[in-house]
matplotlib code that plots the C-alpha trace (Angstrom):
import matplotlib.pyplot as plt

x = [68.8, 65.5, 65.4, 61.8, 59.8, 62.1, 59.5, 59.1, 61.6, 63.1, 64.9, 67.0, 69.4, 70.2, 70.9, 73.2, 74.9, 75.6, 77.0, 79.1, 80.6, 81.5, 85.2, 85.5, 88.2, 86.0, 83.2, 85.5, 86.9, 83.4, 82.5, 85.7, 84.9, 81.4, 82.7, 85.3, 82.6, 80.4, 83.2, 84.1, 80.4, 80.2, 83.4, 83.5, 84.8, 86.7, 89.6, 87.4, 84.6, 87.0, 88.7, 85.4, 84.3, 87.5, 87.0, 83.5, 84.8, 87.4, 84.8, 82.7, 85.7, 86.4, 82.8, 83.2, 86.3, 88.7, 91.3, 94.1, 91.8, 90.4, 93.9, 95.1, 92.0, 92.7, 96.2, 94.6, 92.3, 95.3, 97.0, 93.9, 93.5, 97.0, 95.6, 93.6, 94.8, 92.8, 95.0, 92.2, 90.1, 93.2, 93.8, 90.2, 90.5, 93.9, 92.4, 89.6, 92.0, 94.4, 91.5, 90.2, 93.6, 93.9, 90.5, 91.6, 94.8, 97.3, 98.8, 102.0, 100.1, 97.8, 100.8, 102.4, 99.2, 98.7, 102.1, 101.1, 98.3, 98.8, 98.0, 96.4, 93.6, 90.4, 87.3, 84.3, 82.2, 84.6, 86.8, 89.3, 90.7, 92.9, 92.1, 95.6, 94.9, 91.7, 93.5, 96.3, 93.8, 92.2, 95.6, 95.9, 92.5, 93.4, 96.6, 94.5, 91.9, 94.7, 95.9, 99.1, 99.0, 102.8, 102.9, 100.0, 101.9, 105.1, 103.2, 101.4, 104.6, 106.2, 103.4, 104.7, 101.4, 100.5, 96.8, 97.2, 99.4, 97.1, 94.0, 95.8, 97.0, 93.5, 92.2, 95.0, 94.3, 90.6, 91.5, 93.8, 91.0, 88.5, 91.0, 91.2, 94.6, 93.6, 96.9, 98.5, 95.6, 95.6, 99.4, 99.1, 96.2, 98.3, 100.9, 98.5, 99.3, 96.1, 93.5, 90.5, 91.9, 93.1, 89.5, 88.4, 90.9, 89.6, 86.0, 86.9, 88.6, 85.6, 83.2, 85.4, 85.2, 81.4, 81.1, 83.1, 80.8, 83.7, 81.9, 84.0, 87.2, 85.4, 84.4, 88.0, 89.4, 86.9, 87.6, 91.3, 90.5, 91.2, 89.0, 85.6, 83.6, 85.2, 84.9, 81.3, 80.5, 82.2, 80.5, 77.2, 77.9, 78.6, 75.4, 73.3, 74.8, 74.4, 70.8, 70.2, 71.7, 69.3, 72.1, 69.9, 71.8, 75.1, 73.6, 72.4, 75.8, 77.7, 75.2, 76.0, 79.7, 79.0, 80.5, 78.2, 79.5]
y = [121.3, 119.5, 116.2, 115.7, 113.6, 112.4, 110.2, 106.5, 104.8, 108.1, 108.5, 105.3, 106.3, 109.6, 107.9, 105.4, 108.3, 110.2, 107.1, 106.3, 109.7, 109.7, 108.6, 105.2, 106.3, 109.2, 106.7, 104.4, 107.3, 108.4, 104.9, 104.7, 108.1, 106.9, 103.7, 105.6, 108.0, 105.2, 103.6, 106.8, 107.3, 103.7, 103.9, 105.5, 109.1, 109.2, 107.0, 106.4, 105.0, 102.9, 101.5, 100.5, 98.9, 96.8, 95.8, 94.7, 92.7, 91.1, 90.1, 88.5, 86.5, 85.5, 84.4, 82.2, 80.5, 82.4, 83.7, 84.4, 86.5, 88.3, 89.1, 90.4, 92.6, 94.0, 94.9, 96.9, 98.6, 99.6, 101.1, 103.1, 104.2, 105.6, 108.4, 109.8, 113.1, 112.7, 110.7, 109.7, 108.4, 106.6, 104.9, 103.8, 102.1, 100.6, 99.1, 97.6, 96.2, 94.8, 93.1, 91.6, 90.4, 88.6, 87.0, 85.4, 84.2, 86.6, 87.6, 88.9, 91.4, 92.3, 93.1, 95.2, 97.2, 97.6, 99.1, 102.0, 103.0, 105.7, 104.9, 108.3, 107.5, 106.6, 104.9, 107.1, 107.8, 106.0, 107.2, 104.7, 102.0, 103.2, 101.9, 100.3, 98.4, 97.0, 95.8, 94.2, 92.5, 91.1, 89.7, 88.0, 86.4, 85.1, 83.5, 81.9, 80.6, 79.0, 77.3, 79.4, 80.5, 80.9, 83.2, 85.2, 85.7, 86.7, 89.2, 90.7, 91.0, 93.0, 95.6, 99.1, 100.5, 99.5, 99.6, 97.4, 94.9, 94.7, 94.2, 91.5, 89.7, 89.7, 88.0, 85.4, 84.8, 84.2, 81.8, 79.9, 79.6, 78.4, 75.7, 74.6, 76.1, 78.0, 78.2, 79.8, 82.1, 83.4, 83.9, 85.8, 88.0, 89.1, 90.5, 92.8, 96.4, 98.1, 97.7, 97.6, 94.9, 92.9, 93.0, 91.7, 88.8, 87.9, 88.0, 85.7, 83.3, 83.3, 82.6, 79.7, 78.2, 78.6, 77.0, 74.1, 73.8, 74.7, 77.2, 76.8, 77.7, 80.7, 81.9, 81.3, 83.4, 86.2, 86.4, 87.0, 90.4, 93.3, 95.8, 95.5, 96.7, 94.2, 91.4, 92.2, 92.2, 88.9, 87.2, 88.6, 87.0, 83.7, 83.9, 84.6, 81.7, 79.3, 80.4, 79.9, 76.5, 75.4, 75.5, 77.4, 76.5, 77.5, 80.7, 81.7, 80.8, 82.9, 85.8, 86.0, 86.5, 89.6, 92.6, 95.6, 98.6]
z = [37.7, 38.2, 40.1, 39.4, 41.9, 44.7, 46.2, 45.7, 43.4, 42.2, 45.6, 45.3, 42.6, 44.4, 47.7, 46.0, 44.3, 47.5, 49.3, 46.2, 46.1, 49.8, 50.4, 52.1, 54.5, 55.7, 56.4, 58.3, 60.3, 61.2, 62.4, 64.5, 66.1, 66.9, 68.4, 70.5, 71.7, 72.7, 74.7, 76.5, 77.3, 78.7, 80.7, 84.2, 84.0, 87.3, 88.7, 91.8, 89.7, 87.6, 90.6, 92.2, 88.9, 88.9, 92.6, 91.9, 88.9, 91.1, 93.7, 91.0, 89.9, 93.5, 93.9, 90.8, 92.3, 90.1, 92.7, 90.2, 88.0, 91.0, 92.3, 88.9, 88.6, 92.1, 90.9, 88.1, 90.6, 92.7, 89.7, 88.8, 92.5, 92.3, 90.0, 92.9, 94.4, 97.7, 100.1, 102.4, 99.5, 98.2, 101.6, 101.8, 98.4, 99.3, 102.5, 100.5, 97.9, 100.6, 102.4, 99.2, 98.2, 101.6, 101.1, 97.8, 99.4, 97.9, 101.2, 99.6, 97.6, 100.5, 102.7, 99.9, 99.5, 103.2, 103.7, 101.4, 103.8, 106.4, 110.0, 110.4, 107.9, 109.5, 107.9, 107.2, 110.3, 112.6, 115.3, 116.6, 114.4, 111.4, 107.9, 107.8, 111.1, 109.7, 106.5, 108.6, 110.8, 107.6, 106.6, 110.0, 109.7, 106.2, 107.7, 110.4, 108.0, 106.0, 109.2, 109.2, 112.8, 113.1, 110.1, 111.5, 114.8, 113.0, 110.9, 113.9, 115.9, 113.1, 113.0, 113.9, 115.2, 118.8, 118.0, 114.9, 116.7, 119.7, 117.5, 115.5, 118.6, 120.0, 116.9, 117.2, 120.9, 120.2, 117.4, 119.7, 122.2, 119.6, 118.7, 122.4, 123.0, 126.1, 127.8, 124.8, 124.3, 127.8, 127.8, 124.5, 125.8, 128.8, 126.5, 124.6, 125.4, 124.4, 127.2, 124.8, 122.6, 125.6, 126.8, 123.4, 123.6, 127.1, 125.9, 123.0, 125.4, 127.7, 124.8, 123.7, 127.2, 127.2, 123.7, 125.0, 128.1, 130.4, 132.5, 135.6, 133.8, 132.2, 135.7, 137.0, 134.2, 134.7, 138.4, 137.7, 136.1, 138.3, 136.5, 138.2, 135.2, 132.9, 135.4, 136.0, 132.3, 131.7, 134.7, 133.4, 130.0, 131.6, 133.6, 130.5, 128.5, 131.5, 131.7, 128.0, 128.2, 131.0, 133.6, 136.1, 139.3, 137.7, 136.4, 139.9, 141.4, 138.8, 139.2, 142.9, 142.0, 140.0, 141.8, 142.6, 140.8]

ax = plt.figure().add_subplot(projection="3d")
ax.plot(x, y, z, "-o")
ax.set_aspect("equal")
plt.show()
């Protein structure tokens, strides 16, 4: 069979003939496969990637004052994260999701997510504070920012980990001091079991005294501390802030109280 010259106008009838002879269902199926392939190519291939994509989407919603949408997207991220086989990676994602849920005010969901995290999981390149403790502290901060101090304290008191509970109580003690409730803050700090976090609470109270220009009370609290290293550090902090504020006589007086180590 001779087709003659296929160039120019002679090509058009042949092309139309070929497309006319092709079954329409086959063409539709080919288009559907192409669309599906494009979608697969565009979508993240791993649960970790998909979970982080959803977390970023939730954060954009939160930034646009859409807390409900942000929370629902974080729920989806948690469901996808559940497909991970590595428990440490899963706990890292859960800690991020719990923290973000707390930030958008969904404390019930944040607490539920945090309870899934193991206290033995640590953040990357960190040594001391478990991922779950960091998430639980974020929940306490969210309570405090919502002026729900009673709920924050109740939540902290229920924590099963001593480290997590101590860190949470230190945050609450500092918040009380910043609100001018120094008696309550000092009393709470004395009940903190972990020495490091008890020191954090005392430092927060001292700074609140300084911010309120109550240097004499800051000195008085610092001098009640038996550990010389901590007492020296706090008195040195008070000295520096007095000097920065132009309280030079006071700075000299406090400096002379710093014990020699």
